TILODO-555791 format. One record per atom (N, C-alpha, C, O): x, y, z; residue in three letters. Coordinates in steps of 0.2 Angstrom, whole numbers, padded with zeros to 4 digits, always signed. Atoms other than C-alpha are relative to their C-alpha. Layout:
% TILODO-555791
XYZALA
...
% end
This chain:
% TILODO-555791
+0004-0006-0002MET
+0491+0375+0450MET
-0002+0000+0007MET
-0003-0006+0010MET
+0002-0001-0007SER
+0486+0381+0467SER
-0008-0001+0000SER
-0011-0001-0005SER
+0008+0000+0000ASP
+0468+0380+0474ASP
-0003+0006-0003ASP
-0009+0005-0004ASP
+0003-0006+0003SER
+0465+0397+0468SER
+0000+0000-0007SER
-0003+0005-0011SER
+0000+0000+0008GLY
+0468+0392+0450GLY
+0006+0004-0003GLY
+0006+0004-0009GLY
-0005-0004+0002LEU
+0483+0403+0449LEU
+0007-0005-0001LEU
+0007-0010+0003LEU
-0007+0003+0000PRO
+0501+0397+0444PRO
+0003+0000+0007PRO
+0003+0004+0010PRO
-0003+0001-0007ASP
+0510+0390+0459ASP
+0007-0003-0001ASP
+0009-0006-0006ASP
-0007+0002+0000PHE
+0529+0388+0462PHE
+0002-0003+0006PHE
+0001+0000+0012PHE
-0003+0003-0006ALA
+0538+0377+0474ALA
+0005+0004+0003ALA
+0005+0004+0009ALA
-0006-0004-0003GLN
+0553+0388+0476GLN
-0001+0007-0004GLN
+0004+0009-0008GLN
+0000-0007+0003PRO
+0547+0406+0470PRO
+0006+0004+0002PRO
+0008+0003+0008PRO
-0005-0004-0001PRO
+0560+0419+0469PRO
-0002+0006+0005PRO
+0002+0011+0005PRO
+0002-0005-0004VAL
+0550+0430+0481VAL
+0004+0002+0006VAL
+0006-0002+0010VAL
-0005-0003-0005ASP
+0561+0441+0492ASP
-0004+0004+0005ASP
-0002+0005+0011ASP
+0004-0004-0004GLU
+0548+0453+0499GLU
-0007+0001-0003GLU
-0008+0001-0009GLU
+0007-0002+0002THR
+0529+0457+0498THR
-0002+0006+0005THR
+0000+0006+0010THR
+0003-0006-0004ALA
+0519+0472+0504ALA
-0007+0000-0002ALA
-0009+0000-0008ALA
+0007-0002+0001LEU
+0500+0474+0505LEU
-0001+0006+0004LEU
+0000+0007+0010LEU
+0000-0007-0002SER
+0496+0492+0507SER
-0007+0002-0001SER
-0011+0001-0006SER
+0006-0003+0000ILE
+0480+0501+0511ILE
+0001+0008+0001ILE
+0003+0010+0006ILE
-0001-0007+0000GLN
+0480+0520+0507GLN
-0007+0003+0001GLN
-0012+0001-0001GLN
+0006-0003-0002PHE
+0467+0532+0514PHE
+0001+0007+0000PHE
+0007+0010+0001PHE
-0001-0007-0001ALA
+0463+0550+0516ALA
+0003+0002+0007ALA
+0002-0002+0011ALA
-0004-0001-0007PRO
+0474+0558+0530PRO
-0005+0000+0005PRO
-0011+0004+0005PRO
+0004+0000-0006ILE
+0466+0555+0547ILE
+0000+0006+0004ILE
+0005+0008+0006ILE
+0000-0006-0004PRO
+0461+0571+0555PRO
+0002-0001+0007PRO
-0001-0005+0010PRO
-0001+0001-0007GLY
+0469+0573+0572GLY
+0006-0005+0001GLY
+0009-0005+0007GLY
-0006+0005-0001PHE
+0482+0559+0569PHE
+0006+0003+0000PHE
+0008+0006-0005PHE
-0006-0004-0001SER
+0498+0566+0575SER
+0006-0005+0003SER
+0005-0011+0004SER
-0005+0003-0003VAL
+0515+0561+0582VAL
-0001-0004+0006VAL
+0001-0010+0006VAL
+0001+0004-0006PRO
+0509+0555+0599PRO
-0003-0007-0001PRO
-0002-0012+0002PRO
+0004+0006+0001HIS
+0498+0542+0591HIS
+0004-0006-0002HIS
+0002-0012-0001HIS
-0005+0006+0002PHE
+0513+0532+0584PHE
+0002-0003+0006PHE
+0002-0009+0006PHE
-0002+0003-0006GLY
+0519+0529+0601GLY
-0006-0004+0004GLY
-0005-0009+0006GLY
+0005+0003-0003LEU
+0502+0525+0608LEU
-0002-0007-0004LEU
-0004-0012-0001LEU
+0001+0006+0004TYR
+0499+0513+0593TYR
+0005-0006+0002TYR
+0004-0011+0002TYR
-0005+0005-0001TRP
+0516+0505+0596TRP
-0001-0004+0007TRP
+0000-0010+0007TRP
+0002+0003-0006ALA
+0511+0502+0614ALA
-0005-0006+0000ALA
-0005-0011+0003ALA
+0005+0005+0001SER
+0496+0492+0608SER
+0003-0007-0004SER
-0001-0012-0003SER
-0003+0006+0004VAL
+0507+0480+0597VAL
+0007-0002+0002VAL
+0010-0006-0002VAL
-0008+0001-0001ARG
+0524+0480+0605ARG
+0001-0007+0002ARG
+0007-0009+0001ARG
-0002+0007-0002ASN
+0522+0462+0612ASN
+0001-0004-0007ASN
+0005-0009-0006ASN
-0001+0003+0007GLU
+0522+0457+0593GLU
+0005+0003-0004GLU
+0009+0000-0008GLU
-0004-0004+0004TYR
+0532+0471+0586TYR
+0005+0004+0004TYR
+0003+0010+0005TYR
-0004-0003-0006PRO
+0546+0475+0599PRO
+0005+0006-0003PRO
+0008+0009+0001PRO
-0005-0005+0003ARG
+0557+0486+0587ARG
-0004+0005-0005ARG
-0009+0003-0007ARG
+0003-0005+0005PHE
+0553+0502+0577PHE
+0006+0004-0003PHE
+0011+0004-0001PHE
-0004-0005+0004GLU
+0561+0513+0564GLU
-0004+0006-0002GLU
-0010+0005-0004GLU
+0003-0006+0003LEU
+0557+0530+0558LEU
+0002+0001-0007LEU
+0008+0000-0009LEU
-0001+0000+0007GLN
+0556+0532+0539GLN
-0003+0007-0003GLN
-0008+0009+0000GLN
+0003-0005+0003GLN
+0552+0546+0527GLN
-0007-0003-0003GLN
-0008-0009-0005GLN
+0007+0002+0002PRO
+0533+0545+0522PRO
+0000-0002-0007PRO
+0003+0001-0011PRO
+0001+0002+0007VAL
+0528+0536+0506VAL
-0005+0005-0003VAL
-0010+0007+0000VAL
+0005-0005+0003PRO
+0519+0549+0494PRO
-0007-0003-0001PRO
-0007-0009-0002PRO
+0007+0002+0002ASN
+0500+0548+0492ASN
-0001-0001-0007ASN
+0000+0005-0010ASN
+0000+0000+0007VAL
+0498+0541+0475VAL
-0006-0003-0002VAL
-0009-0008+0001VAL
+0006+0003+0002THR
+0482+0538+0466THR
+0000-0001-0008THR
+0002+0004-0012THR
+0000+0001+0007GLU
+0480+0530+0449GLU
-0006+0004-0004GLU
-0011+0004-0001GLU
+0005-0004+0004GLN
+0471+0541+0436GLN
-0001-0002-0007GLN
+0004-0005-0010GLN
+0002+0002+0007PHE
+0462+0537+0420PHE
-0004+0005-0003PHE
-0007+0010+0000PHE
+0004-0005+0004GLY
+0454+0547+0406GLY
+0004+0004-0005GLY
+0010+0004-0004GLY
-0004-0004+0005PRO
+0459+0558+0392PRO
+0004+0006+0002PRO
+0009+0008-0001PRO
-0005-0006-0003GLY
+0466+0572+0403GLY
+0006-0003+0003GLY
+0009+0001+0006GLY
-0006+0003-0003VAL
+0479+0560+0410VAL
+0004-0004-0005VAL
+0003-0010-0006VAL
-0005+0004+0005PRO
+0493+0556+0398PRO
+0004-0005+0003PRO
+0007-0005+0008PRO
-0004+0006-0002PHE
+0501+0539+0399PHE
-0002-0002+0007PHE
+0003-0005+0010PHE
+0001+0003-0007GLY
+0492+0534+0415GLY
+0003+0004+0005GLY
+0006+0000+0010GLY
-0004-0004-0005ARG
+0500+0548+0425ARG
-0003-0001+0007ARG
-0009-0002+0008ARG
+0002+0001-0007GLN
+0500+0545+0444GLN
+0001+0007+0003GLN
+0006+0011+0001GLN
+0000-0007-0003LEU
+0497+0560+0455LEU
+0003-0001+0007LEU
+0000-0005+0011LEU
-0003+0001-0007GLY
+0508+0561+0471GLY
-0002+0007+0003GLY
-0001+0012+0001GLY
+0003-0005-0004ILE
+0500+0572+0484ILE
+0005+0001+0006ILE
+0005-0003+0010ILE
-0004-0001-0006ALA
+0512+0580+0497ALA
-0003+0004+0005ALA
-0006+0010+0003ALA
+0003-0004-0005PHE
+0505+0586+0513PHE
+0005+0005+0003PHE
+0010+0003+0005PHE
-0004-0005-0003LEU
+0511+0602+0520LEU
+0001+0001+0007LEU
+0005+0004+0010LEU
+0000+0000-0007GLU
+0507+0600+0538GLU
+0006-0004+0002GLU
+0008-0010-0001GLU
-0006+0003-0003LEU
+0522+0595+0548LEU
-0001-0002+0007LEU
-0005+0001+0011LEU
-0004+0004+0004PRO
+0529+0584+0554PRO
-0004-0006-0003PRO
-0009-0008+0000PRO
+0003+0006+0003GLU
+0525+0569+0542GLU
+0005-0005+0001GLU
+0011-0004-0001GLU
-0005+0005-0001ILE
+0533+0553+0547ILE
-0004-0007-0002ILE
-0010-0007-0002ILE
+0003+0007+0000ARG
+0531+0534+0544ARG
+0004-0004+0005ARG
+0010-0003+0005ARG
-0003+0004-0005CYS
+0534+0522+0557CYS
+0000-0008-0002CYS
-0005-0010-0004CYS
+0000+0007+0000TRP
+0540+0504+0555TRP
+0000-0003+0007TRP
+0003-0001+0011TRP
+0001+0004-0006PHE
+0535+0492+0568PHE
+0002-0008-0002PHE
-0002-0011-0006PHE
-0003+0006+0003LEU
+0546+0476+0566LEU
-0001-0006+0006LEU
+0000-0004+0012LEU
-0001+0005-0004ASP
+0545+0459+0574ASP
+0007-0002+0002ASP
+0011+0001-0001ASP
-0007+0002-0003GLU
+0560+0451+0583GLU
+0005-0002-0006GLU
+0011+0000-0006GLU
-0004+0002+0005SER
+0566+0443+0567SER
+0001+0005-0006SER
+0006+0004-0009SER
+0000-0005+0006GLY
+0563+0458+0555GLY
-0003-0003-0006GLY
-0003+0001-0011GLY
+0003+0002+0006ASN
+0554+0447+0543ASN
-0007+0003-0001ASN
-0009+0004-0007ASN
+0007-0003+0001ARG
+0537+0455+0547ARG
+0000+0007+0003ARG
+0003+0008+0008ARG
+0001-0007-0003LEU
+0533+0473+0549LEU
-0006+0003-0002LEU
-0009+0001-0007LEU
+0005-0004+0002VAL
+0519+0485+0549VAL
+0002+0007+0000VAL
+0006+0010+0004VAL
-0002-0007+0001GLN
+0521+0502+0542GLN
-0006+0005+0001GLN
-0012+0003-0002GLN
+0005-0004-0001VAL
+0510+0516+0548VAL
+0002+0008-0001VAL
+0007+0010+0001VAL
+0000-0007+0001GLN
+0508+0534+0542GLN
-0007+0003+0000GLN
-0012-0001+0000GLN
+0006-0003-0001ARG
+0494+0547+0543ARG
-0005-0002-0005ARG
-0011-0001-0005ARG
+0004+0002+0006ASP
+0487+0540+0526ASP
+0001-0006-0002ASP
-0001-0008-0008ASP
-0002+0006+0002ARG
+0493+0523+0525ARG
+0002-0005+0005ARG
+0005-0004+0010ARG
-0002+0005-0004LEU
+0495+0506+0533LEU
+0002-0006-0005LEU
-0001-0008-0010LEU
-0004+0005+0004VAL
+0507+0493+0525VAL
+0002-0006+0004VAL
+0005-0005+0010VAL
-0002+0006-0003HIS
+0510+0475+0530HIS
+0005-0004-0004HIS
+0003-0005-0010HIS
-0005+0003+0004ASN
+0526+0468+0524ASN
+0003-0007+0003ASN
+0002-0008+0009ASN
-0004+0005-0002TRP
+0535+0451+0524TRP
+0006+0000-0005TRP
+0006+0002-0010TRP
-0006+0000+0004ARG
+0553+0450+0518ARG
+0005-0005+0003ARG
+0005-0007+0009ARG
-0005+0004-0002LYS
+0568+0439+0519LYS
+0006+0004+0003LYS
+0007+0010+0001LYS
-0005-0003-0004VAL
+0582+0444+0531VAL
+0007-0004-0001VAL
+0012-0001-0003VAL
-0005+0004+0001THR
+0594+0430+0530THR
+0001-0003-0007THR
+0006-0005-0009THR
+0000+0003+0007GLY
+0589+0423+0513GLY
-0002-0007+0000GLY
-0003-0010-0005GLY
+0002+0007-0001THR
+0584+0406+0520THR
-0007-0001+0002THR
-0010-0007+0002THR
+0007+0001-0002GLU
+0566+0410+0525GLU
-0004-0003-0006GLU
-0003-0001-0012GLU
+0005+0003+0005THR
+0552+0401+0516THR
-0006+0005+0000THR
-0009+0008+0005THR
+0005-0005+0002TYR
+0539+0413+0508TYR
-0007-0003+0003TYR
-0008-0009+0001TYR
+0006+0003-0004PRO
+0523+0410+0519PRO
-0006+0000-0004PRO
-0011-0003-0002PRO
+0006+0000+0005ARG
+0511+0412+0504ARG
-0005+0005+0002ARG
-0006+0008+0007ARG
+0005-0006-0001TYR
+0497+0425+0501TYR
-0005-0001+0005TYR
-0007+0004+0008TYR
+0005+0000-0005PRO
+0483+0418+0511PRO
+0002+0001+0007PRO
-0002+0004+0011PRO
-0002-0002-0007ALA
+0493+0419+0527ALA
+0002+0007+0000ALA
+0000+0010+0006ALA
-0001-0008+0000LEU
+0499+0437+0522LEU
-0006+0004+0001LEU
-0007+0009+0004LEU
+0007-0004+0000ARG
+0481+0442+0519ARG
-0003+0000+0006ARG
-0006+0005+0009ARG
+0003+0001-0006ALA
+0475+0435+0535ALA
+0004+0004+0005ALA
+0000+0007+0010ALA
-0004-0004-0004SER
+0489+0444+0544SER
-0002+0007-0001SER
-0002+0011+0004SER
+0002-0007+0001LEU
+0484+0460+0536LEU
-0007+0002+0003LEU
-0008+0007+0006LEU
+0007-0001-0003GLU
+0466+0458+0541GLU
+0000+0001+0007GLU
-0003+0005+0010GLU
+0000-0001-0008LYS
+0471+0456+0559LYS
+0003+0007+0001LYS
+0001+0010+0006LYS
-0004-0006-0001GLU
+0483+0471+0558GLU
-0005+0006-0001GLU
-0005+0011+0002GLU
+0005-0005+0002TRP
+0469+0482+0549TRP
-0005+0001+0006TRP
-0007+0006+0008TRP
+0005+0000-0005GLU
+0456+0477+0562GLU
+0003+0003+0007GLU
-0001+0007+0010GLU
-0003-0002-0006ARG
+0468+0481+0576ARG
+0001+0008+0000ARG
+0000+0012+0004ARG
-0002-0007+0002PHE
+0473+0498+0568PHE
-0007+0004+0001PHE
-0007+0009+0004PHE
+0007-0004+0000CYS
+0454+0503+0566CYS
-0002+0000+0007CYS
-0006+0005+0009CYS
+0003+0000-0007ASP
+0450+0498+0584ASP
+0004+0005+0004ASP
+0002+0008+0009ASP
-0004-0005-0003PHE
+0465+0509+0590PHE
-0003+0007-0002PHE
-0003+0011+0003PHE
+0003-0007+0002LEU
+0458+0524+0580LEU
-0007+0001+0004LEU
-0008+0007+0006LEU
+0006-0001-0004LYS
+0441+0521+0588LYS
+0001+0001+0007LYS
-0002+0006+0010LYS
-0001-0001-0007GLY
+0448+0520+0605GLY
+0003+0007+0001GLY
+0002+0010+0007GLY
-0003-0007-0001GLU
+0457+0537+0602GLU
-0005+0005-0003GLU
-0003+0011-0003GLU
+0006-0004+0003LYS
+0440+0544+0595LYS
+0002+0004-0006LYS
+0001+0010-0007LYS
-0002-0002+0006LEU
+0448+0546+0578LEU
-0004-0003-0005LEU
-0007-0008-0004LEU
+0004+0002+0006GLU
+0439+0544+0561GLU
+0002-0007-0002GLU
+0008-0008-0002GLU
-0002+0006+0003ARG
+0439+0527+0553ARG
+0002+0002-0007ARG
-0001+0006-0010ARG
-0003-0002+0007PRO
+0450+0528+0537PRO
-0005-0001-0006PRO
-0009-0005-0006PRO
+0003+0000+0006LYS
+0442+0532+0521LYS
+0005-0002-0006LYS
+0009+0002-0008LYS
-0005+0003+0004ILE
+0451+0521+0509ILE
-0001+0002-0007ILE
-0006+0002-0010ILE
+0001-0002+0007ASN
+0455+0527+0491ASN
+0005-0004-0004ASN
+0004-0003-0010ASN
-0004+0004+0004GLN
+0469+0515+0485GLN
+0002-0006+0004GLN
+0003-0006+0010GLN
-0003+0007-0003CYS
+0475+0497+0488CYS
+0006-0001-0005CYS
+0007+0001-0010CYS
-0006+0001+0003GLU
+0492+0491+0483GLU
+0003-0007+0002GLU
+0003-0008+0008GLU
-0003+0006-0001VAL
+0500+0474+0481VAL
+0007+0000-0003VAL
+0007+0002-0009VAL
-0007+0000+0003THR
+0519+0472+0478THR
+0004-0006+0002THR
+0004-0008+0008THR
-0004+0006+0000TYR
+0530+0457+0475TYR
+0007+0002-0002TYR
+0007+0004-0008TYR
-0007-0001+0003VAL
+0549+0459+0474VAL
+0003-0007+0000VAL
+0004-0011+0004VAL
-0003+0007+0002ASN
+0558+0444+0466ASN
+0007+0001-0001ASN
+0009+0006-0005ASN
-0007+0000+0002ASN
+0576+0441+0466ASN
+0002-0005-0005ASN
+0002-0011-0003ASN
-0002+0005+0005ILE
+0582+0432+0450ILE
+0008+0000+0000ILE
+0011+0005-0002ILE
-0008+0001-0001GLU
+0600+0426+0453GLU
+0003-0002-0006GLU
+0000-0007-0009GLU
-0004+0002+0005TYR
+0613+0424+0440TYR
+0002-0007+0002TYR
+0003-0009+0007TYR
-0002+0007-0001GLY
+0618+0406+0437GLY
-0005-0005+0002GLY
-0004-0011+0003GLY
+0006+0004-0001LYS
+0601+0399+0441LYS
-0005+0000-0006LYS
-0010+0004-0006LYS
+0004+0000+0006GLY
+0594+0396+0423GLY
+0003+0005-0005GLY
+0000+0004-0011GLY
-0003-0005+0005TRP
+0604+0410+0415TRP
+0007+0002+0003TRP
+0008+0002+0009TRP
-0007-0002-0002LYS
+0622+0417+0416LYS
+0001+0007+0000LYS
+0005+0010+0003LYS
-0001-0007+0000GLY
+0620+0435+0412GLY
-0004+0004-0005GLY
-0009+0000-0008GLY
+0005-0004+0003TYR
+0611+0449+0402TYR
+0000-0002-0008TYR
-0004+0000-0011TYR
+0001+0002+0007GLY
+0616+0441+0385GLY
-0005-0006+0000GLY
-0007-0008-0006GLY
+0005+0005-0001GLU
+0604+0427+0391GLU
-0006+0002+0003GLU
-0010-0002+0006GLU
+0006-0002-0003LEU
+0590+0438+0397LEU
-0006-0003-0003LEU
-0011-0003+0000LEU
+0006+0004+0003ASP
+0579+0429+0384ASP
-0002-0006+0003ASP
-0007-0009+0002ASP
+0002+0006-0003LYS
+0580+0414+0395LYS
-0004+0002+0006LYS
-0007-0003+0010LYS
+0004-0002-0006VAL
+0571+0424+0409VAL
-0006+0004-0002VAL
-0011+0002+0000VAL
+0005-0004+0002VAL
+0560+0436+0400VAL
-0003-0003-0006VAL
+0000-0003-0011VAL
+0003+0003+0005ALA
+0547+0428+0389ALA
+0000+0004-0007ALA
+0001+0001-0012ALA
+0001-0005+0006ALA
+0545+0443+0377ALA
+0006+0000-0004ALA
+0006+0002-0009ALA
-0006+0000+0003LEU
+0563+0442+0373LEU
+0003-0006-0003LEU
+0008-0006-0006LEU
-0002+0007+0002ALA
+0564+0424+0369ALA
-0002-0001-0008ALA
-0006-0005-0010ALA
+0000+0001+0007THR
+0566+0426+0350THR
+0007-0001-0003THR
+0012+0000+0000THR
-0007+0001+0003PRO
+0580+0421+0338PRO
+0004+0006+0000PRO
+0002+0011-0003PRO
-0005-0005+0001LYS
+0595+0432+0339LYS
+0002+0001-0007LYS
+0004-0004-0010LYS
-0002-0001+0007PRO
+0600+0440+0323PRO
+0007-0002-0001PRO
+0011-0001+0003PRO
-0007+0002+0001LYS
+0616+0433+0315LYS
+0004+0006-0002LYS
+0001+0012-0004LYS
-0005-0005+0002ASN
+0631+0444+0312ASN
-0002+0007+0004ASN
-0001+0012+0001ASN
+0002-0006-0004ARG
+0625+0456+0326ARG
+0006+0004+0002ARG
+0011+0001+0004ARG
-0006-0004-0002PHE
+0637+0471+0329PHE
+0001+0000+0007PHE
+0006+0000+0010PHE
-0001-0001-0007LEU
+0633+0474+0347LEU
+0001-0006+0004LEU
-0001-0011+0002LEU
-0002+0006-0004PRO
+0640+0463+0360PRO
-0006-0001+0005PRO
-0011+0002+0005PRO
+0005+0001-0005ASP
+0629+0456+0374ASP
+0000+0006+0005ASP
+0005+0009+0007ASP
+0000-0006-0004PRO
+0623+0470+0385PRO
+0003-0002+0007PRO
+0003-0007+0010PRO
-0003+0001-0007GLU
+0631+0473+0402GLU
-0005+0000+0005GLU
-0005-0005+0009GLU
+0006+0000-0005ARG
+0615+0477+0411ARG
-0006+0002-0004ARG
-0005+0006-0009ARG
+0006-0001+0004VAL
+0597+0479+0406VAL
-0005+0002+0006VAL
-0006-0001+0011VAL
+0005-0002-0004SER
+0583+0489+0415SER
-0006+0001-0005SER
-0006+0003-0010SER
+0006-0001+0004MET
+0565+0489+0409MET
-0006+0001+0005MET
-0006-0001+0010MET
+0006-0001-0004GLN
+0548+0495+0415GLN
-0006+0000-0004GLN
-0006+0003-0010GLN
+0006+0001+0004VAL
+0530+0490+0408VAL
-0006+0001+0005VAL
-0006-0001+0011VAL
+0006-0001-0004SER
+0513+0495+0414SER
-0006-0003-0004SER
-0006-0002-0010SER
+0006+0003+0003TYR
+0496+0487+0411TYR
-0006+0003+0003TYR
-0006+0004+0009TYR
+0006-0002-0003CYS
+0478+0493+0414CYS
-0004-0006+0002CYS
-0004-0011-0002CYS
+0004+0006-0002LEU
+0468+0481+0424LEU
-0007+0001-0003LEU
-0009+0006-0006LEU
+0007-0001+0003GLU
+0450+0477+0418GLU
-0004+0005+0003GLU
-0004+0006+0009GLU
+0004-0006-0002GLU
+0438+0491+0418GLU
+0003+0006+0003GLU
+0000+0010+0007GLU
-0004-0006-0003ASN
+0452+0503+0423ASN
-0001+0000+0008ASN
-0001+0006+0010ASN
+0000+0000-0007VAL
+0451+0498+0441VAL
+0007+0000+0003VAL
+0008+0001+0009VAL
-0007-0001-0003GLY
+0470+0500+0443GLY
+0005-0002-0006GLY
+0003-0003-0012GLY
-0005+0002+0004ARG
+0486+0496+0435ARG
+0005-0005+0003ARG
+0006-0006+0009ARG
-0006+0004-0002LEU
+0500+0483+0435LEU
+0006+0003-0003LEU
+0007+0004-0009LEU
-0007-0003+0002TYR
+0518+0489+0435TYR
+0005-0006+0000TYR
+0005-0009+0006TYR
-0005+0005+0000VAL
+0532+0477+0430VAL
+0007+0003-0001VAL
+0007+0006-0006VAL
-0006-0003+0001SER
+0550+0482+0432SER
+0006-0005+0001SER
+0005-0010+0005SER
-0006+0004-0001PHE
+0567+0473+0430PHE
+0006+0005+0001PHE
+0007+0009-0004PHE
-0006-0005-0002VAL
+0582+0482+0438VAL
+0006-0004+0003VAL
+0005-0008+0008VAL
-0006+0003-0004PRO
+0600+0476+0442PRO
+0001+0004+0006PRO
+0001+0010+0006PRO
-0001-0003-0006VAL
+0603+0479+0460VAL
+0005-0004+0004VAL
+0006-0010+0003VAL
-0005+0003-0005ILE
+0616+0475+0474ILE
-0004-0002+0006ILE
-0007+0002+0009ILE
+0004+0002-0006ARG
+0607+0464+0487ARG
+0004+0002+0006ARG
+0010+0000+0007ARG
-0003-0003-0006GLY
+0610+0472+0504GLY
+0003-0006+0004GLY
+0008-0005+0007GLY
-0002+0005-0005ARG
+0612+0456+0514ARG
+0006-0004-0001ARG
+0010-0006+0003ARG
-0006+0004+0002ASP
+0626+0448+0504ASP
+0004+0003-0005ASP
+0009+0001-0007ASP
-0004-0003+0005GLY
+0632+0461+0492GLY
+0000-0003-0007GLY
+0005-0001-0011GLY
+0000+0004+0007LYS
+0628+0450+0477LYS
-0005+0004-0005LYS
-0010+0006-0003LYS
+0005-0003+0005GLU
+0621+0458+0461GLU
-0005-0005-0003GLU
-0003-0011-0004GLU
+0005+0004+0002ILE
+0605+0451+0456ILE
-0005+0004-0005ILE
-0004+0010-0005ILE
+0005-0003+0003LEU
+0591+0455+0444LEU
-0007+0000+0004LEU
-0009-0005+0005LEU
+0006-0001-0005GLN
+0576+0462+0454GLN
-0006+0001-0005GLN
-0006+0006-0008GLN
+0006+0000+0004MET
+0559+0459+0446MET
-0005+0002+0005MET
-0007-0002+0010MET
+0005-0003-0005THR
+0546+0470+0455THR
-0007+0001-0004THR
-0007+0003-0009THR
+0007+0000+0003LEU
+0527+0468+0451LEU
-0004+0004+0006LEU
-0005+0002+0011LEU
+0005-0004-0005THR
+0515+0481+0459THR
-0006+0001-0003THR
-0007+0004-0009THR
+0007-0002+0002ALA
+0496+0482+0457ALA
-0003+0005+0004ALA
-0002+0004+0010ALA
+0003-0006-0004ARG
+0488+0498+0462ARG
-0007+0002-0003ARG
-0007+0003-0009ARG
+0006-0003+0003GLY
+0470+0504+0461GLY
-0005+0001+0006GLY
-0003+0000+0012GLY
+0005-0003-0005ALA
+0454+0510+0470ALA
-0005-0006+0001ALA
-0008-0008-0004ALA
+0006+0004-0001PRO
+0442+0498+0478PRO
-0007+0004-0001PRO
-0007+0010-0001PRO
+0007-0003+0002LYS
+0423+0501+0475LYS
-0002+0004+0006LYS
-0005+0009+0006LYS
+0002-0004-0007SER
+0421+0507+0494SER
+0006-0002+0005SER
+0010-0005+0004SER
-0005+0001-0005SER
+0430+0507+0510SER
-0002-0006+0004SER
+0001-0008+0009SER
+0002+0006-0004SER
+0421+0491+0516SER
+0006-0005-0001SER
+0009-0006-0006SER
-0006+0005+0000GLU
+0433+0477+0521GLU
-0001-0005-0006GLU
+0004-0008-0009GLU
+0002+0004+0006GLU
+0424+0466+0507GLU
+0003+0002-0006GLU
+0006-0001-0010GLU
-0003-0003+0007ASP
+0429+0478+0493ASP
+0007+0001+0001ASP
+0010+0000-0004ASP
-0007-0001-0001VAL
+0446+0482+0500VAL
+0004-0007-0001VAL
+0009-0007-0005VAL
-0004+0006+0001PHE
+0452+0464+0502PHE
-0002-0004-0007PHE
+0002-0007-0009PHE
+0001+0003+0007GLY
+0443+0459+0486GLY
+0004+0003-0005GLY
+0007+0000-0010GLY
-0004-0003+0005TRP
+0453+0472+0477TRP
+0007-0003+0001TRP
+0011-0004-0004TRP
-0006+0003-0001LEU
+0469+0465+0485LEU
+0001-0007-0003LEU
+0006-0008-0006LEU
+0000+0006+0003ASP
+0464+0448+0479ASP
+0001+0001-0007ASP
+0005-0003-0011ASP
+0000-0001+0007LEU
+0462+0455+0462LEU
+0007+0002-0002LEU
+0010+0000-0007LEU
-0007-0003+0001GLY
+0479+0464+0463GLY
+0005-0006+0000GLY
+0010-0007-0004GLY
-0004+0005+0000ARG
+0487+0448+0468ARG
+0000-0005-0006ARG
+0005-0008-0008ARG
+0002+0004+0006LYS
+0479+0438+0454LYS
+0004+0003-0006LYS
+0008-0001-0010LYS
-0004-0003+0006TRP
+0487+0450+0441TRP
+0007+0000+0001TRP
+0011-0002-0004TRP
-0007+0001-0001ILE
+0504+0449+0449ILE
+0002-0007-0001ILE
+0007-0008-0005ILE
-0002+0007+0001VAL
+0504+0430+0449VAL
+0000-0002-0007VAL
+0004-0005-0010VAL
+0000+0001+0007ARG
+0498+0429+0432ARG
+0005+0004-0005ARG
+0007+0001-0010ARG
-0005-0004+0003GLY
+0509+0443+0426GLY
+0007-0003+0000GLY
+0010-0003-0005GLY
-0007+0003-0001PHE
+0524+0435+0433PHE
+0001-0006-0004PHE
+0006-0007-0007PHE
+0000+0006+0004ALA
+0520+0418+0425ALA
+0001+0002-0008ALA
+0004-0001-0012ALA
+0000-0002+0007ASP
+0517+0427+0408ASP
+0007+0003-0002ASP
+0009+0002-0008ASP
-0006-0004+0002PHE
+0533+0438+0409PHE
+0006-0005+0000PHE
+0011-0003-0003PHE
-0006+0004+0000THR
+0545+0424+0413THR
-0001-0007-0004THR
-0007-0009-0006THR
+0000+0005+0005THR
+0550+0409+0403THR
-0002-0007+0003THR
-0001-0008+0009THR
+0001+0007-0002ALA
+0545+0390+0404ALA
+0007-0003+0003ALA
+0006-0007+0008ALA
-0007+0002-0002GLU
+0564+0387+0407GLU
+0001+0002+0008GLU
+0003-0002+0012GLU
-0001-0003-0007MET
+0564+0398+0423MET
-0006-0003+0004MET
-0005-0004+0010MET
+0005+0004-0004HIS
+0547+0390+0428HIS
+0003-0006+0003HIS
+0001-0008+0009HIS
-0003+0006-0002ASN
+0556+0374+0429ASN
+0005+0001+0006ASN
+0005-0003+0011ASN
-0005-0001-0006VAL
+0570+0381+0440VAL
-0004+0002+0006VAL
-0002+0000+0012VAL
+0004-0002-0006TRP
+0557+0388+0452TRP
-0005-0005+0002TRP
-0009-0004+0007TRP
+0004+0005-0002GLY
+0547+0372+0452GLY
-0007+0001-0001GLY
-0011+0000+0004GLY
+0007-0001+0001LYS
+0531+0376+0444LYS
-0004-0006+0001LYS
-0002-0011-0002LYS
+0004+0006-0002GLN
+0517+0365+0450GLN
-0005-0002-0006GLN
-0009-0006-0006GLN
% end
């Protein structure tokens, strides 16, 4: 176990993480501000890419929202863009759009060591403070935060504790039940699944998905397990925002441990 009391793994299959802060669109924030912001961080993030914006998504609860429906809000004002600002290695990036700031860590070569959540959290705190200082310098409003999001993308490789989808019960704990004898169907070729859970007191949801994908860096097919926790902090204060991110991370780590088997925990070096 780690100091936080959460399950800890010496070699977790984490391939990418994202810590995201979503807010109401900042009035007056437009295309020139992306360039001005890049000038303030360019010494650390010398590369940039333009991307399509991420939809504004808010978790909804209550009898009028069937199956925990998410509401995507599309802004009609143009142009809407999202900028990636990347460090030289491409491992770290900050994403900025008019209603969101995201800080990512990801593997590029596949040999990088996951830096752990406390370091990622501290890095996001730094980037958030710098972003808010930039807005203040441009005489723009401080963001009114409405959602937080934590995402962990795990690459579960074949041949490391399991051989294929006929042995998916060796990966997913809920499937670890005796197989019926004289079964007609053969082993599945591929399997996809998605599950969602409500966090305590409906402060958000945890989404867990398993999807077969072709990994871009080496063309290898792997089973990608993605866990995303999303919900609303009590207020826009840094204490409440980062407290929610800590809660989302707790649900992801405990959810990952619950969803996967003891056999895979041994492969990943559970402490």
